[in-house]
N, C-alpha and C positions, 0 to 999 in steps of 0.2 A: 111821726116819720114824714119827711118831706116827699114831694112828688118825685124828685130826682132819686132819692135813696130808695123809694119804693120801686122805681123802674130798675135800678141797679140790682136790687134783690130779686126781682122777677127774671132779669137776664141771667143772674147767677144760678137760680133754680132751674131754668131751662137748660143751661149749659151742663149743669150737673146731671140732669136727666139724660142728656145726649151721651155723656161719658158713661153713665151707669149702664146703658144699653150695650155698649161695647165691652165694658168690664164683665157683664153677665155672660156674653158670648165667649170671652176668653176663659172664664172659670169653668163654663160648661165643657169647653174643649179640653181644658186641663184635666177635668175629672175623667173624661173619656180616655185620655192618654194614661192617666194613672191606673185606671182599671185594666187597660190593656197590658201595662207593664207588670202589674201584680199577677195577672193570669200567666204571663210568660215566666215569671219567677216560680209560680206554683208548678207549671208544667215542667220546668227544669228539675225541681225536686223529685218529681215523679219518676225520673229516669234512674231509679236506684239500681237497676240491673247493669249499669255501665261498668264493665270490668277491664276493658282494654284501655291502657293509659291515654291514648289519643281521644277516645270517646269520653273518658273522665274529664280531660282538659276542656273539651268542647262544652261539656255539660256545665263545668264550673264557670267558664267564661260567659256562657249563656245566662246562668243564674246571677252572676255578679253584675253584668251589665243591666239586667232587668232591675235588680235591687238598687243599683246606683241611680237609675232613672227615677225610681220611686222616691229615693232620698233627695234627689235634686229638686223634684217637684215640691216635696214637703218643705224643704228649706226655704224656698222662694215664694211660698204661698201667700205670705203677708206682704202687702205692698207690691204685688206683682206688676201691676200697671201703674206707672207714675208719670208718663210724659206723652206729649203729642206734638207733632210738627205739621203745620199747614204750609204747603210750598207753592211756588209760582206755577208748577205743572199741574195744579189742581188736585194733587194727591195728598191724602192724609195718612200719616204714619204714626202709630202708637209705639212708644218706647217702654221697655220693661226689663225685668231682671233676667229673662231668658227669651230665646227666640221661639215663636210658636206659629204654626200654620194650621189652617182648617183642613177638613177632609179632602178638599180639592186642591190643597197645597197653596192656597192664597194666604199671604202673610197676615196674621192677626196681630203679631207683636214682634218688634225688633229687639234683639239683645242689645243692651246699652253699649256693649263693646264693639259691635259690628261697625264697619266703615260707614254704612248708610245712616247710622245713628249719630255719627260724629257731629253733624251740624247742630244737634240739640245742645251741645256744649260749646261749640266753636262759633256759632253765628252771633254777630253783633249788629247794631243798627248801621255801622259803617261798612260792614262786610257780612251781608245777610246770608250768603251762601244759598240763595234761593228760598230762604225761609220767610214767610209772611208773619206767622204767629207761632210762638213757642208757649206751650201750656204745661204746667205742672199739675198733676192730679193727685190729690191726697185721699187715701182710702183708710178705712178702719175695717179690717177683715175684707169682705167682698163688697162693702158699702162705700160708695164715693161720698165723701163728706165736704170736699171743697175743691175748687179749681182756681188757679192763679195764672194770668197770662202776661206775656211780654209781646207787644206788637213791634215788630222790627221794620215793617214797611208802613211808613206814615201815610202813604197814598191809598192804603187799603181801608177805605172808609166804611165798607159794608161788612167788616169783620167784627164780631162781638169781642169785647175785651173785658175780662173780669179780674178784679184785684189790682194790687200795685207791686207785684213781684214776689216770687216764691222765696228768694234768698232771705229776705228780712224775716219772714215768718219762721223759717227754719232756724235762724240765728237766735231768735228770742224764745224758742221752745225750751222747756226745762231740761236740765241735765239729770241723768238717772244713775250715774256711777259706772256706766259702760259706754264706750264710744259708739255712736251710730254711724252707719254708712251715709255718704253724701251723694249717692248715685243720682238723686233727682236734682241736685243743685250744684253740681260740679261747674266751676267757672272756666273760662277759656284758657287762662294761663295754667290752671291746674290740669286741664285736659291734655294740654301739650306735653306736660311731664308724664302723665299717665301713659300716653301712647308712644313714648320714645322707644327707640330700638332696644331690644333685649341684650344685644351683644355689647361688650365694653362696659363702661361705667357711666351711669346716669347720676349726676350730682344735683340734688335739689336743695337750694338754700332759701332762707327767708326768716324773718323775725318771728316773734311769738304770735300764735293765733292765725298763721297764714295757711294752716291746713296741711303742713308737710307730712305728718304722720298718716292722716287718712288718705292723702294722695298716694303715698307709698303703698298702702294696703290695696287701694283700688288698682294700682299698677300691677300688683301681684295677680289680681283677678284678671286683668287685661292680658297679661303674659300667658296665663293658663289658657285663656280663650284663643289667643293668636297662634299658639303652637303647643297644643295640649300634649302631644306625644313627647316633646322634648321636656317641657317644664313639669308635667305630672310624672313622667318617667324618672327623671333624675332628681326632681324635687326642688322646691324653693324654701330657703331658710330665712326666717324673719327674726332679727335679734333686737331686743330692746334693753333699756337700762336697768329695769328692776322687775321683780315678780308682780308688784302692784300694777305697774304699767302693762305687763302682758295680760293680766286679768282684765284690765280696762279695755284692751283692744281685741280680745279673743273672739268676740262675736261678730266682728265686722265681716271677715271673709265668709264664714258660714251664711251670713245674711245675704251674701252675693252668690251663694250656691257653690262655693269653693271650700274644699277641706283638705287639699293636697299639700298645703304649706306646713312646715314645721316651725313652731314658735318657741323660742328659748330666750330667757333673760341671760345676762352676762354671768349670773351666778349659777347657771344650770348647764354650762357647756363642757363639763367634764363628767364622764360616766361615774355614777355613784355618788356624786356630790351635788346637793341642791342647797344653796346658802343665800340668805338675805342679809347676813351680817356685813357691816362696813367697817373698814379701818378709818382712823383719823386721816385728815387730808395729808399730813406729813408722812405717815406710814404708807398710804396709798401711792404717794409720789415716788417713794423709793421702790416699792414693789412693782410699779408700772414701768419703771425706767428700763431701757434696753440694756443697761449695765447688768441686770439680773441674769442675762443669758450666760455670761462668763461665770458668775457666782454659782449658778445651778449646775453648770457643766462640771465645776470642781466638786460641788457637793455630791454629785452622783458617783464620783470616783474616790470619795473618802472611804476608809475602812468602815464597813457596817458596824453599828453600835455593839451588836452581840457577837461579832466575829471572834473566834478563838485566837489567842495570841501566841500559841505554840502548837506545833505538830510533832508528836512523838509516836514512832511506830517501829515494831521489831520485824526484821527481815533476815531469815537464816541465822538467827542468833545474835544479830547485831542491832543495836538501838540506833535508829536514824532519827535525827531531831532538827527541826527548823524553828528558830527563835523569832521573836516578834520583829526584830529589825530586818531579818532576811525575808520574812513573809511580806512585810511592807514593800520591800524592794521588788519582790516578785509581782505584787499587785501593780506597782507602777510600770513594770515591764509589760504586763498584759495590756494595760490601758494604753501604753504607747503604740500598740499595734493598730489603734484606731477603731477597734470593734465597739459596737454598742454593748454596754455592760451585760445586759440580759442575753446577748448572743455570744458572749465570750466565756461561758462556763467551761466548755470543752478545752479552750485554750488555757484557762486557769488551771484545770486539772493537769494538762500537759506540762505546764510550767512547774507545778509542784513535783511531778514525777521526775523531770529533768534534774531539779535541785536535789532530790533524794538520790538519784542515780549517781550524781557527782560525789555525794557522801559515801555511798556504798561501794563504789568502784575500787578505792584503795584498800577496802576492808575485806572484800569477799572475792575469792579467786574464781576465775572462769565465769564471770557474770555476763549473762547474755541480755542485751538491752531489751529485745522484744519480749523475752520471757519475764524480765523484771517488770516491765510496764504492764504486761497482761496480769501477772499474779498480784502485784501490789495495787494496781489501779482497779482491780475487781473486788478488792476486800471491802466488806461492809463498813469497817472502821474508817478506811480512806474515803469512801463515798459519803459517809456521814459527816466527816470533817469538811469535805468539799462543799456539801450543802450548806453548812454553817458559815464557812469562810467566804464562799462566793454565792450567796443566796440570790434567787430571782427577786428583784426589787420592784416595788410599786411606788409611784409618785407619792401616794398618801402615806407610805412608810418613811420617806426621806424628809419631806418638808417639816414635820414636827420635830425631827432630831436637831434642826437648826435653832431650836430654843436653847441649846447648849451654847453658851457664848464663846467658848474656846473653839468649838467645832465650827460655828458660824464665822468666827474671826479668821480661821484658816481658809475657808472658802471665799471670804470677802476681802482678803488681803490685797491692797492695791486697787480695789474696786469701789469700796464704800469707806466713808469716814467712820471714825469710832462712834460718833453720835448716831449715825445712820445704822450702824451694826447693832447698837443697843436698842434702837427703836424696833428693828426687825426681830431681835431675840425675844423682846417682850411680847410682840404680837404673836410669834409662832408658839409662845408658851401658854397661850390662852386655852389651847385644846379645841378651838373652833376655827374651821376654815371660813375665810371671808371672800367677798366677791373679787377682791384683788389677788387672792391666792389661786383662783381658778385658772388664769393663764399661766401661772407658775407650775401648777400641776400638769397642765397640758404641755408645757415646754419640757418638763422632766420626762413626760411620757415619750416624747420624741428622742430625748437624749438616751434614755434607758433602752428603748426598744420594747416591744410587747412580749411578755412571757407567753410561751406556747399555750394554746387553749386545750382543755381536755377534750378528747374526741367524743365524750358523752355529754358535753355541756349543753347541747341543744336538743337532746333527745326528748321527744314529746311522749306524754303518757297516751294510753290507748283511748280511742274515741268510741263511745257507745252507740252513736247514731251516725246517720249520713252527714258528712261534713264536707263542705266545699270551700274553694278559695274565697268565695264571697262571704261565707260564714266567718272565716278566720280573719279576713281583712276589713270587712265593712260592717255587717249588720250586727254581729253578736259581740263585738268588742270595738274599742276605738281603733281606727285604721292604724296598722303597724307603722310607726314612724322609724326613721332611719337612725335614730340615736344621736346623742349630742356630739359624738366624735366622727360622724359620717363626713367623708371628704370628697364626695362626688356631686355636690349640688350644681344644678344648672344656673341658679341665680340666688344671690344673697342680698337681702335688704337690711341695712343697718340704720337704725334710728338713733337720734341724739349722738351722731357720730363725732361731734366736736368734743365729747367727753372721753373718748376711748384713749387708753394709754398705749404706748408702743407695744407692750407685751400682749395687750388685748388684740391689737391689729395683727400681730403674728399668729395668735390663736385663730382668728377668723381667716387669715390668709391660707392656713392649712386646710380649711374646709372649703375654700373657694378657688382651688387651683385650676378648675375647669369652668368657673362660673362667670356669668355677667353679674354686675353689681348695681344696686341702687343705694346711694349714700345720701342721708338726710341729716341736715344740721344747720346750726347758726353759731358762728364764732363768738358772738356777743353773749351767748348763754353757756360758754365753755367753763367747766370746772377743772380742766387739766392745766397744770401750771407751765408746761413747756410745749406750746403749740407747734414749734418748728420740728421738734423730735417726733411728735405724734404724726405730723404731716408726712415726714419721710417714711415712717413705718406704714402709713396708709398707702403711699405710692408704691411701696414694695409689695403690699398685699394685693393691690388692684392690678398690678402688671402693666403691660404696655399697650393695652387695647385702646380703642377710641374713647373719648370723653364727650358726654352730652350734658350740657349745663343748663339748668333752669332756675330762675329766681322768682319767688313768689313775693308779691309786693303789697298785698292787702291783708290786714288783720281782720278776720271774721269773728274772732272769739270775744275780745274785750270791747266794752263800750269805749268811746273816745276819751271819756273822763278818766277811766282807770288806766288806759294805755298812756295817755299824756303824762299822767303822774309817774308811772314807771319809767317812761322814756326820759323824762327830765332827770331822774335820779341816776340812771345808767350813763347818760351822756357826760356827767361830771367826771367819771373815771374812764369811760370808754368812748371818746369823742367820735370814733369812726364806727360805732355800732350801727348795724343794719336796722333802721327804724321803719317798719311798714306803716301804711295808712289805715287807721280804723274806719270802718264804713258806717257806723251807727252811733248815735248819741242817746243817752237815757236821761240826762239832766241830773244824775245822781253822782255827786263827787265822792271820791274815796274819803273815808273817815279816819282821822288820827286821834288816838286816845292815849293819854299819859296817866299813869297810875302808880302809886307807891308800891314798891316791890312786894311787901307782904300781902297786898290786895290784888296782885296780878291774876291769880287763878280765879278768884271770884269775879273779877271784871271780864275775863275771857268767857266764863260761863254765862254771864249776863249778856254779853254781846252776841254770843252764839244763839242764845234763846231769841234775841231780837231778830237776828238774821233769819232764823227758821220761820218766823212769823211774816217775813217780808218776801221770801222766795218760795217757789213750789218745789224745787229740786234739792240738790245736795249742797251742803255747807262743808267746805274744807278748812281744817285747822292745821296750819303749817307751823312747826316749831322744831327747834334743835332736839336731838335725841334726849338730852337731859330734861328738857321741858316736856317732851312727850311722856316720859315716865310719870311726871307729876300730873299730867292732864288725862291720862288714859282712863282712870276710874270715873272721871266726871262725865264722859260721853259714851260709856260702854253700852248703854241701853238705847241710845238714839241712832236709829238706822240711817237717818239722813245726814249724820255728821261723820265725816271721815278724817281721821287724824293721821297725818303723814309728815315725814321729815323733808327738809329742803331738797335733797337729791331725789327722793322718791316722788316728789311732786312733778318732776319733769315729764312733760307730755300730757299731763292730766288737766282737767278743767272742771270747775264747779260753778253753780249759780252764784254762790257767795263764798268769799275766802276771808278767814280771820288769820292775820299774820301776827305771830306772838314773838315779841322781842326781835325786831328786824335787825338791830345793831349786832346782836349776838350771832345771828345767822351770817351776816357779812363778815364778822370777826372770825368765826369758826370755818367759814368757807371762803367766798369771794363776793365782790359786788355783782359779778356775773350770775352767781347762783341766787343772790338777792333779787336780781332782775327777773329771773325765772319765777320766783315765789310771788312777786308782785303782779305777774301777768297770768295767773291761773283763773281769775274770776270773770264771769260773763256779765254779771249785773251789779254786784255789790262787793266792795273790798274795804275791810276794816283792819287798821294797823294799831296794835296795842303794844306800847313800850313801857317798861318799868322806869321810874325816876330814881 
């Protein structure tokens, strides 16, 4: 070891020791606060004698807040202290996951979202914002293991500087299969988007690897901090493209101490339906089109499949009969009044009675209308007929009936072509709802109107012990979420927004009628075939509020070698693609392998094994659904290997990626989806194609 390197190691050790002293003080104070909160929670439970409703409420709030404080402390215990600012005013400020003061109210730790912490992310050498040195502190548990500094004031020669920047260290860290927060390494352009106003719509664009998703998640944490009453009270909804993606990001907000956001994939946004199944691109394009609105409105007004075709009833010795044609005419008459079908049952019964009255009037002397309606309308046989002829409908009842080609053709007349109608009928006949069906179910729900709920549907069973609001909402079960159809959110975050269909935008618009929005996307990665129609639907969903636009220009994920390869391919078909600048180079070029078709699976297995030996983290294998079926058994036992489809790979990242049959991916989807696939790797990318 040279004299210079020895001196650097000595400086590093000394600086680590300094930070360890402060970290020890922070954790000691944290334990004091945790013990205090636990004692308050315990004291609240001891008030079992509270019988007055007001006293019960106070007790519950007391216990809930104490338990929440304990949970917040526990959630942020790991990596609690991660930054330090040394400023021109000779003050030292430590930055962390929460704000903390000592017993005399002197600040020990600034919450990273606080205005005073903003220079940690915003200061640059050309605009120091009063910062001399910015330090990132890495901890394992309560132990400081490293520090890395950025010196922003070159004239400060008496300040120790350790390391060559925290960002690069973070970028080269292995991937684990779940997204990490970037709270210690947020860059200035990312911080500006995170701290944008919550009202209106914040639109964040940028190419692959620019951190759009993680910025959006940190933005959710920032909004909750900035106006907790509003955003925790009404809620934040985060919508992602797939269940795989939602599992990938689910730990980011809890690691930042926030659990008030609801996370749903596009396949989970209708009550009672959770699907990961996908239609072919051609079928999804039809189902996602705004033309489906008219088709679904017609389908909701078709005669139910099991509806009786004749009504025959005896009144005062006379047989009164309504045949199929007249019943269909009455149905059209009721629908013409503009009522939602599930709200029109009373009107349907009235229409039947009027038609029967007209038959009975010439046959029965001294017929009194009120008496006729009361007697006939109260009969069990008439009510049973009405229940079958005008049943309360559910969207999940209607959509499968469109597998009947004649029924679908009636609803689709003048809306879809014959080939499109056949595609839909085949899809609806599979017996499985797809992600593209979810907005159709949601649209039908609006068209039909909700059936009335049973007055006993929410009745709870007895509780054998003291139960508080805190028990039911926080500690003993997952916090009660608002459900996939809740429509009062204060803010909605939409990731991979470039892929949303017009029908999906309508579905989200219904949930965000009172909301601010954060929209994240990149047009060059879009899989939706008609961007103009989707943009119009997006504008309708977002409303007329202000727009705040942010563009992220730096690729932090891919090495320059991998990204240059992907960028060259996408530019051939998408010359105006938004191409960010990769910040690091590894010297490892992407590998292209051609192999005879019969040997493809064996070659994939060989390349995956080699990749596992070269990287410490995860290896993603991306292939079309047909190829996935063939590959599934080969990697079932390897935890570090993750097999995903092209669309499911959106938003994910791996240390190494093996792309199987790239030409098939482009053929079945688009070059834009192929671009997504080629930009998932942080270190190593291998492309294997059959010859």
